[in-house]
N, C-alpha and C positions, 0 to 999 in steps of 0.2 A: 093647487097652483104651485109651481116651482119658485122657491126663493133663491134667486141667483146670487144675491149678496151673501147669503149664508154659505152657498156652495163655494164661492170665491174665498171666503174667510177660512173655510176648512182646508182648501187646497193650499192657500198661502201658509197657514199654520203648519200643515204637514211638511211642507218643504223647509220651513224655518227650523223645525225640530230636527229634521234629517241633517241640516247643515251643521248641527252641533255634535254629530256623531264623531267619536274618536277615530273610527276607521274611515279613511278617505273614500273607499269604494262604496260606502253606505251613505254618503252625503248626497248622492244623486238619486232621483226618482223618475221612473218612467210613467207614462200615462196609465198603465194598468195598476201600478202601485197607488197612484193618486186617486184613481176611481175607487179602489178598495178602501182607502182611508175615508172617503166621503161615505161609502156604504157603511163602514163600521161606526162612524159617528151617527148615522141615521138609525142603525140597529140599536145602539146603546140608548139613544134618545127614545126610540119607540118602546123599549122595554119599560121605561118609566112613565110613558105618556099614552097608555092604552093603544099602542100600535101606530100612533101618528108619528110620522118622521119629521125630523128637524128641517129638512130641505124641501119636502113635498115631492121628492123624486119618485116616479113610479118605476121601481127597479125591475129589471129583467135579469135572467141568468143565461149566460152565453158561454159555451165551452167550459171554462174552468172557474167561473165566478160571476159576481155581480157586474152588471153593465148598464150604463145609461148614456145614450147619445148626447143628451143635454150636458151632462158632466164633461164628457169628452170634448165637446165644443167650447166649454168654459175654461178649460185648462190654459190654453195660450193667453187669452186676455187677462185672466186672473194672475198668472205668474209674470206676465210682462208688466203688470201694475206694480210689482215689487222689484222690478229690474232683475229678475232671474235670468239665467243664461240657459239657452237650449242648445244641446250638443247633438248633432245628427251623427249616427254611427252606421257606417256601411257594413252590411252583412253579406258575405260572399254567397251563401247558399239559401238565404232567407230574405224576407223583406227588411229594408233598412229600419232602424228604430231611433228613438230620441231619448235623451235623459235631461232632466232639468236640475239645475243647481243654483244655489244662492249662497253668497258669503255670509257667515255669521256676523251680525251687526250689533 
């Protein structure tokens, strides 16, 4: 069973840490970055807990890395809970994309 509270905490933590980066362009994270941070947290936890993940996510691998539809749909509410700002960026030759940002508090 997926522990949505744990997923939200990892997402919020990842963005909070990114907001402290010295380089302004590394303070924003996109959905794929956030998903990978949740995956890395699960991977580290599983290594110490006989393969059991921290979040309970059943990970899939799609194109270039880990993927979870559940994590993807948790990003918006988790980051809105901490008043993060979503910036939509129009791409001329590709799909539009978003970046999340929060101010260091």
